[in-house]
SETI-899544 format. One line per field, with one value per residue (C-alpha): residue number from 1; residue in three letters; x, y, z. Coordinates in steps of 0.05 Angstrom, whole numbers. Each point is the difference from the previous one (the first is absolute). Layout:
! SETI-899544
nr: NUM / ...
rest: Ala / ...
east: X / ...
north: Y / ...
up: Z / ...
***
This chain:
! SETI-899544
nr: 1 / 2 / 3 / 4 / 5 / 6 / 7 / 8 / 9 / 10 / 11 / 12 / 13 / 14 / 15 / 16 / 17 / 18 / 19 / 20 / 21 / 22 / 23 / 24 / 25 / 26 / 27 / 28 / 29 / 30 / 31 / 32 / 33 / 34 / 35 / 36 / 37 / 38 / 39 / 40 / 41 / 42 / 43 / 44 / 45 / 46 / 47 / 48 / 49 / 50 / 51 / 52 / 53 / 54 / 55 / 56 / 57 / 58 / 59 / 60 / 61 / 62 / 63 / 64 / 65 / 66 / 67 / 68 / 69 / 70 / 71 / 72 / 73 / 74 / 75 / 76 / 77 / 78 / 79 / 80 / 81 / 82 / 83 / 84 / 85 / 86 / 87 / 88 / 89 / 90 / 91 / 92 / 93 / 94 / 95 / 96 / 97 / 98 / 99 / 100 / 101 / 102 / 103 / 104 / 105 / 106 / 107 / 108
rest: Met / Gln / Asn / Val / Ser / Lys / Lys / Glu / Met / Arg / Leu / Ala / Val / Ile / Ser / Ser / Leu / Val / Gly / Ser / Ile / Leu / Glu / Phe / Tyr / Asp / Phe / Gln / Ile / Tyr / Gly / Met / Ala / Ala / Ala / Leu / Val / Phe / Asn / Ile / Leu / Phe / Phe / Pro / Asp / Ile / Asp / Pro / Thr / Thr / Ala / Leu / Leu / Ala / Ser / Phe / Ala / Thr / Phe / Gly / Val / Arg / Phe / Ile / Ala / Arg / Pro / Leu / Gly / Gly / Met / Phe / Phe / Gly / Tyr / Leu / Gly / Asp / Ile / Ile / Gly / Arg / Lys / Lys / Thr / Leu / Val / Ile / Thr / Leu / Ile / Gly / Met / Gly / Ile / Val / Ser / Cys / Leu / Thr / Gly / Leu / Leu / Pro / Gly / Tyr / Ser / Lys
east: -454 / -36 / -73 / -3 / -65 / -21 / 5 / 74 / 16 / -33 / 37 / 67 / -12 / -21 / 63 / 44 / -34 / 9 / 72 / 13 / -35 / 39 / 66 / -18 / -17 / 66 / 39 / -41 / 13 / 75 / 6 / -34 / 47 / 60 / -19 / -22 / 36 / 59 / 47 / -7 / -2 / 56 / 44 / 2 / 73 / 1 / -29 / -77 / -1 / 51 / -38 / -64 / 36 / 29 / -68 / -29 / 57 / -24 / -69 / 30 / 30 / -72 / -13 / 62 / -19 / -72 / 10 / 50 / -52 / -53 / 41 / 16 / -70 / -31 / 45 / -20 / -74 / 6 / 30 / -41 / -60 / -18 / -45 / 56 / 48 / -47 / -6 / 76 / 13 / -55 / 28 / 70 / -20 / -35 / 60 / 50 / -44 / -4 / 75 / 12 / -39 / 42 / 68 / 40 / 15 / 69 / 29 / 68
north: 72 / -65 / -7 / -32 / -26 / 22 / -73 / -5 / 66 / -19 / -65 / 37 / 48 / -54 / -41 / 59 / 16 / -70 / -1 / 68 / -21 / -66 / 39 / 51 / -55 / -34 / 64 / 16 / -69 / 2 / 72 / -20 / -62 / 45 / 48 / -50 / -68 / 1 / 45 / -49 / -65 / 16 / 53 / -17 / 14 / 73 / 63 / 0 / 64 / -25 / -65 / 37 / 41 / -64 / -31 / 61 / -3 / -68 / 29 / 59 / -49 / -16 / 72 / -1 / -65 / 17 / 48 / -49 / -55 / 46 / 14 / -74 / -27 / 59 / -23 / -71 / 18 / 31 / -65 / -56 / 38 / 38 / -54 / -52 / 51 / 19 / -73 / -9 / 61 / -19 / -73 / 28 / 49 / -57 / -48 / 54 / 20 / -73 / -9 / 64 / -34 / -62 / 34 / -25 / 51 / 22 / -51 / -1
up: -612 / 7 / 15 / 69 / 31 / 69 / 23 / -22 / 31 / 67 / -1 / -13 / 56 / 50 / -20 / 12 / 65 / 26 / -20 / 33 / 66 / 4 / -13 / 53 / 49 / -14 / 12 / 63 / 31 / -18 / 28 / 65 / 6 / -14 / 54 / 53 / -11 / -48 / 42 / 57 / -40 / -52 / 36 / 74 / 14 / -20 / 33 / -5 / -40 / -50 / -4 / -15 / -54 / -30 / 0 / -36 / -49 / -22 / -9 / -40 / -50 / -22 / -18 / -45 / -31 / -13 / -59 / -32 / 8 / -29 / -61 / -10 / 11 / -39 / -60 / 13 / 3 / -68 / -28 / 33 / 23 / 63 / 29 / 1 / 27 / 57 / 18 / -2 / 44 / 52 / 4 / 6 / 57 / 35 / -5 / 22 / 60 / 21 / -8 / 42 / 57 / -7 / 6 / 59 / 55 / 24 / 50 / 35
***
């Protein structure tokens, strides 16, 4: 086992905490939007209950994709470094969140 200084350990913990908080925030915002807005915006022609379930299905896809992304980015972190991987994932989450807000709604 390597000898890690307290400063390096503190930096690693803070970086992990910031990444986890941002990921939780992203999931929270998307979940609230799925519950309150997406069913009306993207599925207006179907029964409200079915629209809500369809909206939550899109939210559920994220829970399936998350472990796959974790495996991929964990492997990538071992190759190019965890700091670079953290930056890549945070920028990617920000871009995808912005693109979700730019999606056109359903129109007849």
